[in-house]
Structure formats: C-alpha cells, structure tokens
VEXTORLUM-781863 format. One record per residue: x, y, z of N, C-alpha, C in turn; chain. Coordinates in Angstrom, 3 decimals, padded with zeros to 6 digits. Example, Ala and Ser with C-alpha at 12.3 -4.5 7.8 and 13.67 -1.06 7.14 Angstrom:
[[013.190 -005.690 007.800] [012.300 -004.500 007.800] [013.200 -003.300 007.800] "A"]
[[012.850 -002.250 007.080] [013.670 -001.060 007.140] [012.900 000.030 007.870] "A"]
% end
This chain:
[[-101.686 -070.407 111.995] [-101.963 -068.862 111.325] [-102.746 -067.949 111.762] "A"]
[[-102.453 -066.458 112.062] [-103.122 -065.693 113.117] [-104.339 -065.444 112.365] "A"]
[[-105.561 -065.826 113.092] [-106.725 -065.336 112.616] [-107.069 -063.374 112.320] "A"]
[[-105.865 -062.786 112.408] [-106.365 -061.805 112.321] [-104.943 -061.216 111.634] "A"]
[[-104.380 -062.365 110.802] [-103.799 -061.702 109.868] [-104.221 -060.939 108.442] "A"]
[[-103.759 -060.348 107.618] [-104.097 -058.969 106.727] [-104.321 -060.431 105.369] "A"]
[[-103.529 -061.163 104.957] [-103.229 -061.782 104.217] [-102.520 -063.255 104.780] "A"]
[[-103.036 -064.383 105.176] [-102.845 -065.462 105.204] [-101.607 -066.112 104.526] "A"]
[[-100.752 -066.175 105.477] [-099.591 -067.123 104.543] [-099.163 -068.608 105.288] "A"]
[[-098.886 -069.600 104.490] [-098.975 -070.848 104.874] [-097.109 -071.232 105.494] "A"]
[[-097.106 -071.579 106.183] [-095.759 -072.202 106.782] [-094.739 -072.766 105.419] "A"]
[[-095.148 -072.922 105.275] [-094.337 -073.363 103.782] [-093.877 -072.424 102.744] "A"]
[[-094.089 -071.153 103.206] [-094.682 -070.298 101.994] [-093.026 -069.101 102.643] "A"]
[[-093.335 -069.455 104.140] [-091.905 -068.557 104.426] [-090.599 -069.566 103.937] "A"]
[[-089.923 -068.611 103.664] [-088.452 -068.545 103.114] [-087.132 -068.698 104.461] "A"]
[[-086.233 -069.622 104.220] [-085.100 -069.547 105.200] [-084.579 -068.189 104.602] "A"]
[[-083.931 -067.404 105.465] [-083.064 -066.446 105.268] [-082.251 -066.324 106.671] "A"]
[[-081.006 -065.190 106.271] [-080.416 -065.142 107.254] [-080.076 -064.636 108.635] "A"]
[[-081.845 -064.103 108.688] [-082.576 -063.990 109.824] [-082.632 -065.698 110.894] "A"]
[[-082.340 -066.545 110.494] [-082.950 -068.006 111.085] [-082.089 -068.706 111.452] "A"]
[[-081.831 -068.175 113.163] [-080.755 -068.226 113.944] [-080.947 -068.569 114.986] "A"]
[[-081.042 -070.047 115.051] [-081.542 -070.981 116.611] [-080.561 -070.443 118.232] "A"]
[[-080.967 -070.228 119.129] [-080.396 -069.792 119.920] [-079.590 -071.184 120.759] "A"]
[[-079.040 -071.444 121.169] [-078.322 -072.841 121.615] [-078.948 -073.228 122.624] "A"]
[[-079.089 -074.407 122.887] [-079.664 -075.201 124.251] [-078.891 -074.978 125.445] "A"]
[[-077.973 -074.821 125.803] [-076.799 -074.146 126.847] [-077.924 -073.080 127.360] "A"]
[[-077.634 -072.561 126.541] [-078.368 -070.632 127.500] [-079.795 -071.228 127.664] "A"]
[[-080.412 -071.565 127.441] [-081.857 -072.356 128.230] [-081.971 -072.474 129.457] "A"]
[[-080.425 -073.923 129.141] [-079.998 -074.641 130.365] [-079.557 -073.713 131.655] "A"]
[[-078.578 -073.124 131.183] [-078.155 -071.989 132.135] [-079.216 -070.685 132.832] "A"]
[[-079.853 -070.076 132.179] [-081.022 -069.158 132.783] [-082.194 -069.996 133.611] "A"]
[[-082.476 -071.020 133.171] [-083.388 -072.088 133.952] [-084.721 -071.291 133.993] "A"]
[[-085.225 -070.582 132.881] [-086.456 -070.621 132.749] [-087.472 -071.237 132.043] "A"]
[[-088.725 -071.104 132.470] [-089.519 -071.778 131.748] [-090.879 -070.897 131.166] "A"]
[[-090.806 -070.184 129.965] [-091.771 -069.135 129.119] [-092.912 -069.376 128.888] "A"]
[[-093.301 -068.477 128.891] [-095.294 -068.788 128.707] [-095.115 -068.677 126.934] "A"]
[[-094.463 -067.820 126.502] [-094.885 -067.635 124.755] [-093.332 -067.228 124.349] "A"]
[[-092.982 -067.842 123.019] [-091.335 -067.882 122.105] [-092.012 -066.891 121.128] "A"]
[[-092.123 -065.662 121.104] [-092.818 -065.091 120.240] [-092.133 -064.772 119.284] "A"]
[[-091.028 -065.362 118.412] [-090.307 -065.416 117.496] [-089.846 -066.524 116.906] "A"]
[[-090.332 -068.141 116.859] [-090.118 -069.164 116.944] [-089.885 -069.118 115.754] "A"]
[[-089.384 -070.599 114.996] [-089.190 -070.643 113.773] [-090.233 -071.613 113.241] "A"]
[[-090.207 -071.622 111.876] [-091.201 -072.147 111.862] [-091.280 -073.874 112.373] "A"]
[[-092.525 -074.420 112.425] [-092.778 -075.933 112.873] [-092.205 -075.742 114.259] "A"]
[[-092.093 -074.986 114.708] [-092.071 -074.793 116.606] [-090.661 -074.059 117.318] "A"]
[[-090.896 -074.256 118.504] [-089.599 -073.720 119.145] [-088.649 -074.471 119.181] "A"]
[[-088.154 -075.624 118.334] [-086.907 -076.597 118.263] [-086.915 -076.881 119.843] "A"]
[[-086.200 -076.585 120.405] [-085.707 -076.745 122.303] [-085.819 -075.695 123.431] "A"]
[[-086.905 -074.743 122.514] [-087.193 -073.368 123.744] [-088.047 -073.939 124.872] "A"]
[[-088.143 -073.885 126.157] [-088.777 -073.983 127.066] [-090.138 -073.432 127.216] "A"]
[[-091.139 -073.237 126.483] [-091.877 -072.843 126.261] [-093.568 -073.552 126.184] "A"]
[[-094.552 -072.960 126.652] [-095.664 -073.269 126.548] [-096.404 -073.181 125.330] "A"]
[[-095.639 -071.826 124.744] [-097.092 -071.508 123.380] [-096.013 -070.862 122.455] "A"]
[[-095.796 -070.837 121.215] [-095.318 -069.411 120.243] [-095.698 -069.635 119.170] "A"]
[[-095.268 -067.967 118.523] [-095.601 -067.603 117.696] [-094.587 -067.946 116.382] "A"]
[[-094.660 -067.876 115.177] [-094.194 -068.396 114.020] [-093.920 -066.589 113.216] "A"]
[[-093.512 -066.788 111.657] [-093.630 -066.043 110.980] [-095.062 -065.635 110.569] "A"]
[[-095.500 -066.950 110.644] [-096.531 -067.448 109.886] [-097.998 -066.567 111.022] "A"]
[[-097.258 -066.864 112.321] [-098.766 -065.922 113.634] [-097.915 -064.647 113.671] "A"]
[[-096.891 -064.130 113.262] [-096.520 -063.007 113.337] [-096.208 -062.141 114.631] "A"]
[[-095.717 -062.636 115.724] [-095.086 -062.484 116.651] [-095.434 -060.792 117.018] "A"]
[[-095.299 -060.220 116.063] [-094.883 -058.857 116.546] [-095.906 -058.093 116.293] "A"]
[[-096.939 -058.766 116.052] [-098.605 -057.687 115.757] [-099.252 -058.624 116.822] "A"]
[[-099.099 -059.459 116.662] [-099.633 -060.855 117.692] [-099.697 -060.408 119.476] "A"]
[[-100.003 -060.386 120.457] [-100.409 -060.107 121.573] [-099.549 -061.079 122.554] "A"]
[[-098.628 -060.512 123.341] [-097.745 -060.789 124.328] [-098.614 -061.009 125.466] "A"]
[[-098.054 -062.255 125.990] [-098.521 -062.870 127.392] [-097.528 -063.724 127.720] "A"]
[[-097.488 -063.301 129.982] [-096.949 -063.318 130.322] [-095.679 -063.718 130.017] "A"]
[[-094.460 -064.337 130.689] [-093.304 -064.230 130.330] [-092.540 -064.776 128.940] "A"]
[[-091.970 -063.496 128.103] [-091.953 -064.029 126.811] [-090.287 -064.425 126.401] "A"]
[[-090.049 -065.182 125.457] [-088.782 -064.908 124.802] [-088.825 -064.502 123.369] "A"]
[[-088.060 -063.551 123.226] [-088.077 -063.225 122.458] [-085.937 -063.160 121.708] "A"]
[[-085.749 -063.894 120.703] [-084.794 -063.767 119.572] [-085.139 -063.498 118.746] "A"]
[[-085.625 -062.191 117.702] [-086.381 -061.988 116.624] [-084.829 -061.987 115.626] "A"]
[[-086.127 -061.638 114.473] [-085.078 -061.428 113.302] [-083.969 -060.219 113.512] "A"]
[[-082.802 -060.188 113.469] [-081.675 -059.379 113.789] [-081.801 -058.040 112.738] "A"]
[[-082.807 -058.639 111.313] [-082.748 -057.693 110.369] [-083.677 -056.365 110.611] "A"]
[[-084.365 -056.676 111.640] [-086.013 -055.996 111.683] [-086.198 -055.349 113.313] "A"]
[[-085.146 -055.572 114.012] [-084.858 -055.889 115.220] [-085.009 -054.715 116.366] "A"]
[[-085.119 -053.185 115.652] [-085.724 -052.269 116.776] [-086.986 -052.327 117.108] "A"]
[[-088.062 -052.972 116.256] [-089.421 -052.782 116.631] [-090.126 -053.743 117.467] "A"]
[[-089.010 -054.740 117.637] [-088.983 -055.682 118.371] [-088.636 -055.667 119.884] "A"]
[[-087.370 -054.863 119.877] [-087.084 -054.076 121.352] [-087.919 -053.255 121.852] "A"]
[[-088.721 -052.666 121.005] [-089.629 -051.239 122.011] [-091.106 -052.047 122.403] "A"]
[[-091.218 -053.214 121.304] [-092.228 -054.083 122.149] [-091.652 -054.899 123.103] "A"]
[[-090.667 -055.372 123.064] [-090.234 -056.163 124.403] [-090.017 -054.910 125.646] "A"]
[[-089.679 -054.077 125.634] [-089.332 -052.645 126.534] [-090.781 -052.685 127.185] "A"]
[[-091.990 -052.391 126.208] [-093.070 -052.371 126.885] [-093.506 -053.116 127.167] "A"]
[[-093.065 -054.640 127.703] [-093.971 -056.088 127.957] [-093.007 -056.182 129.535] "A"]
[[-094.077 -056.062 130.632] [-093.526 -056.256 131.820] [-092.442 -057.287 132.092] "A"]
[[-092.622 -058.654 131.263] [-091.881 -059.686 131.759] [-091.156 -060.286 130.582] "A"]
[[-089.887 -060.500 130.219] [-089.735 -060.895 129.070] [-087.977 -061.113 128.810] "A"]
[[-087.490 -062.203 127.967] [-085.950 -061.937 127.769] [-085.919 -061.802 126.091] "A"]
[[-084.709 -061.325 126.154] [-084.306 -060.411 124.689] [-083.069 -060.270 124.708] "A"]
[[-082.632 -061.061 123.115] [-081.507 -061.920 122.805] [-081.239 -060.915 121.632] "A"]
[[-079.840 -060.335 121.335] [-079.630 -059.852 120.341] [-077.848 -059.486 120.203] "A"]
[[-077.908 -058.417 119.080] [-076.145 -058.401 119.254] [-075.643 -057.435 118.830] "A"]
[[-074.565 -056.752 119.755] [-074.041 -055.890 120.318] [-073.870 -054.897 119.238] "A"]
[[-074.869 -054.398 118.531] [-073.952 -053.324 117.684] [-073.763 -052.284 118.336] "A"]
[[-072.865 -051.208 117.744] [-072.516 -050.216 118.733] [-073.274 -048.970 118.253] "A"]
[[-073.849 -048.836 117.033] [-074.805 -047.962 116.660] [-076.009 -048.065 116.779] "A"]
[[-076.466 -049.191 116.828] [-078.157 -049.832 117.075] [-078.712 -048.588 118.188] "A"]
[[-079.942 -048.133 117.669] [-080.985 -047.223 118.292] [-081.634 -048.420 119.473] "A"]
[[-081.786 -049.718 119.146] [-082.426 -050.610 119.573] [-081.559 -050.870 121.536] "A"]
[[-080.456 -050.357 121.268] [-079.453 -051.063 122.555] [-080.203 -049.854 123.235] "A"]
[[-080.141 -048.727 123.119] [-080.706 -047.512 123.846] [-082.349 -047.986 124.396] "A"]
[[-082.859 -048.575 123.440] [-084.176 -049.189 124.352] [-083.915 -050.180 125.250] "A"]
[[-083.269 -051.419 124.867] [-083.090 -052.231 125.699] [-082.507 -052.123 126.720] "A"]
[[-081.348 -051.265 127.104] [-080.784 -050.664 128.514] [-081.258 -049.886 129.075] "A"]
[[-082.679 -049.045 128.781] [-083.271 -048.358 129.435] [-084.459 -049.035 130.108] "A"]
[[-084.980 -050.505 129.933] [-085.862 -051.238 129.824] [-085.074 -052.835 130.812] "A"]
[[-083.983 -053.136 130.836] [-083.697 -054.045 131.491] [-083.439 -053.828 132.723] "A"]
[[-083.320 -054.886 133.366] [-082.738 -055.294 134.809] [-081.836 -055.876 134.999] "A"]
[[-081.678 -056.583 134.226] [-080.194 -057.188 134.373] [-079.956 -057.761 132.840] "A"]
[[-078.650 -057.152 132.122] [-078.512 -057.646 130.990] [-077.145 -059.046 131.088] "A"]
[[-077.139 -060.197 130.676] [-075.969 -060.892 130.361] [-075.252 -060.406 129.013] "A"]
[[-074.041 -060.745 128.917] [-072.957 -060.405 127.729] [-072.568 -061.871 127.736] "A"]
[[-072.564 -062.623 126.401] [-071.812 -063.623 126.154] [-071.416 -064.042 124.700] "A"]
[[-070.977 -065.014 125.010] [-070.062 -065.704 123.257] [-070.950 -066.228 123.099] "A"]
[[-071.388 -066.628 121.875] [-072.731 -067.232 121.308] [-072.242 -068.197 120.068] "A"]
[[-072.665 -069.132 119.704] [-072.699 -069.943 118.138] [-074.066 -070.525 117.677] "A"]
[[-074.472 -069.928 116.975] [-075.915 -070.384 116.891] [-076.320 -070.797 115.382] "A"]
[[-077.111 -072.114 116.048] [-077.244 -073.293 115.430] [-078.247 -072.699 114.117] "A"]
[[-078.142 -072.895 112.975] [-078.890 -072.570 111.720] [-080.203 -073.655 111.098] "A"]
[[-081.234 -073.527 110.325] [-081.473 -074.342 109.768] [-080.791 -075.169 108.642] "A"]
[[-080.158 -074.423 108.346] [-078.862 -074.928 106.606] [-078.346 -075.910 107.720] "A"]
[[-077.920 -076.396 108.870] [-076.777 -077.130 109.603] [-075.426 -075.919 109.479] "A"]
[[-075.173 -074.930 109.170] [-073.947 -074.129 108.995] [-074.153 -073.573 110.331] "A"]
[[-073.234 -073.024 111.109] [-073.688 -072.583 112.328] [-073.324 -071.090 112.084] "A"]
[[-073.435 -070.473 112.748] [-073.202 -068.997 112.585] [-072.830 -067.897 113.853] "A"]
[[-070.987 -068.269 113.727] [-070.662 -067.920 114.855] [-070.231 -066.259 114.404] "A"]
[[-070.893 -065.301 115.638] [-070.810 -063.924 115.635] [-069.360 -063.680 116.397] "A"]
[[-068.575 -062.761 115.759] [-067.554 -062.506 115.920] [-067.622 -060.482 117.149] "A"]
[[-068.913 -060.891 117.489] [-069.059 -059.897 118.469] [-069.976 -060.491 119.634] "A"]
[[-069.763 -059.743 120.520] [-070.491 -059.880 122.148] [-072.605 -059.947 121.636] "A"]
[[-073.271 -060.936 122.113] [-074.263 -061.648 122.105] [-074.557 -061.045 123.782] "A"]
[[-075.855 -060.698 123.451] [-076.464 -059.774 124.953] [-078.080 -060.537 124.963] "A"]
[[-078.344 -060.504 126.215] [-079.459 -061.197 127.066] [-080.118 -060.663 127.819] "A"]
[[-081.074 -059.883 127.754] [-081.821 -058.657 128.625] [-082.671 -059.176 129.146] "A"]
[[-082.681 -058.975 130.337] [-083.975 -059.623 131.045] [-084.867 -058.742 131.645] "A"]
[[-086.071 -058.897 131.737] [-087.290 -058.150 132.250] [-087.960 -058.236 133.320] "A"]
[[-088.253 -058.148 134.429] [-089.405 -058.830 135.483] [-088.947 -059.823 135.998] "A"]
[[-088.505 -060.117 135.695] [-087.441 -061.654 135.940] [-086.612 -061.714 137.038] "A"]
[[-085.937 -060.472 137.584] [-084.970 -060.471 138.879] [-083.348 -061.223 137.595] "A"]
[[-082.622 -060.585 138.624] [-081.247 -060.928 137.739] [-080.374 -062.299 137.862] "A"]
[[-081.165 -062.998 138.831] [-080.674 -064.039 138.983] [-080.221 -065.013 137.251] "A"]
[[-081.391 -065.307 136.865] [-081.243 -065.715 135.162] [-079.826 -065.272 134.772] "A"]
[[-079.670 -064.059 134.533] [-078.656 -063.282 133.835] [-077.216 -063.727 134.286] "A"]
[[-077.353 -063.428 135.867] [-075.826 -063.992 136.834] [-075.533 -065.463 136.397] "A"]
[[-076.660 -066.460 136.196] [-076.567 -067.720 135.758] [-075.944 -068.148 134.334] "A"]
[[-076.291 -067.681 133.476] [-076.545 -067.310 132.278] [-074.939 -067.012 132.308] "A"]
[[-074.853 -065.728 132.375] [-073.249 -065.503 132.422] [-072.196 -066.244 132.936] "A"]
[[-072.242 -066.594 134.203] [-071.666 -067.726 134.702] [-071.515 -069.022 134.132] "A"]
[[-072.274 -069.197 132.883] [-072.158 -070.629 132.031] [-071.070 -070.322 131.240] "A"]
[[-071.089 -068.918 130.342] [-069.862 -068.828 129.713] [-068.719 -068.526 129.898] "A"]
[[-067.538 -069.096 129.091] [-066.409 -068.481 129.894] [-065.985 -067.274 129.617] "A"]
[[-066.579 -066.409 128.931] [-066.252 -064.905 129.046] [-067.516 -064.294 129.150] "A"]
[[-068.490 -064.578 129.965] [-069.538 -064.054 130.787] [-069.659 -062.710 131.503] "A"]
[[-070.846 -062.051 131.357] [-070.273 -060.983 132.351] [-072.114 -060.150 132.156] "A"]
[[-072.205 -059.712 133.765] [-073.534 -058.862 133.570] [-073.316 -057.495 134.030] "A"]
[[-074.314 -056.993 133.511] [-074.388 -054.844 133.827] [-075.658 -055.153 134.311] "A"]
[[-075.991 -054.669 135.868] [-077.037 -054.439 136.043] [-077.540 -053.001 135.400] "A"]
[[-078.865 -053.092 135.489] [-079.959 -052.335 135.053] [-080.407 -051.540 135.893] "A"]
[[-082.009 -051.540 135.405] [-082.882 -050.162 135.593] [-082.958 -050.362 137.422] "A"]
[[-082.832 -048.806 138.034] [-082.577 -048.375 139.327] [-083.898 -049.183 140.149] "A"]
[[-085.109 -049.428 139.948] [-085.914 -049.777 140.227] [-086.479 -050.890 140.006] "A"]
[[-085.561 -051.803 139.604] [-085.532 -053.223 139.437] [-085.476 -053.882 140.564] "A"]
% end
C-alpha cells in the first residue's frame, strides 16, 4: 500500500474488472528484457513479468514515481494518462490495443523509438482468455529497437514501425 495514498486500499478490496488482462509469457521471452518496475501489475504480484519491483492498484502506479526500465500494460479503460506518463519517462515499454481514434496513439507514436505490432491472446484471472480481434502494439522507449524486432519476429503476423528520428 502506498504511503502517499489519500485513502489506503487493501488488495482484497480491489475488484477484478474487464481491465485485468495479463501479458502472455511469450511476449517477455521474445523481448529478452528485465524490467526494474512493473507499474500496473495485478494484485498479488507480476505473475510472470521479469521485474525487480511492481505496483498494483493498491500502490497506484499512475500516481507513484517510476524509476528505471518500466513495463506498462495499463488498464485499457483509462489508457491516456498511462501513455502520457510513459512518454515522459526515459526508458520503458508500453502495451496497448490499436484503437483508430485513440488520442493515446499520438502520444505513443510521438515518443517511441520503435513499435512492434503483434496478435495476442491475453490470459485473465477468470481463466477465460481475451482474444482481441485487432492488433496489439508494444512501444519501446530508451532500450533500442532490438527488443521490438525480436518480439515482432516471434509472432506470425508481427511487424515493426520505427519511431523517433533521434532514437
């Protein structure tokens, strides 16, 4: 529980919602990265995210400080503030779905060194996987383009879009 929280929340008081979708292990295997911080981990920990520390909804990863290389698969229902915070952080990887009208898309593309597009089925705490019928993106900032290339190569329909000119 974050010491700075206005109203402390216990893990058992956080409901499972439609936002609870876990990144499949193969995504991490393909990227080959170890993260300092998972900023939007499920209650009980990061399941299988290769990270040293994590924030859950109890910690409020959006309000807490981000340090080092961050992994961010945030709640899709409130995506824009997470994308903005990721874009302001120097090193991180951001996952999202490719909505054609999403204002977060402009934020992400403006800050990314590279973006991998993949097809993905998300495990869920209810054990009913979520199969999105649209592309999933994984944006990379401050880690080079190689993790994006490895991720795209690991997916039958993977592709990479190269981003910022100063990358």
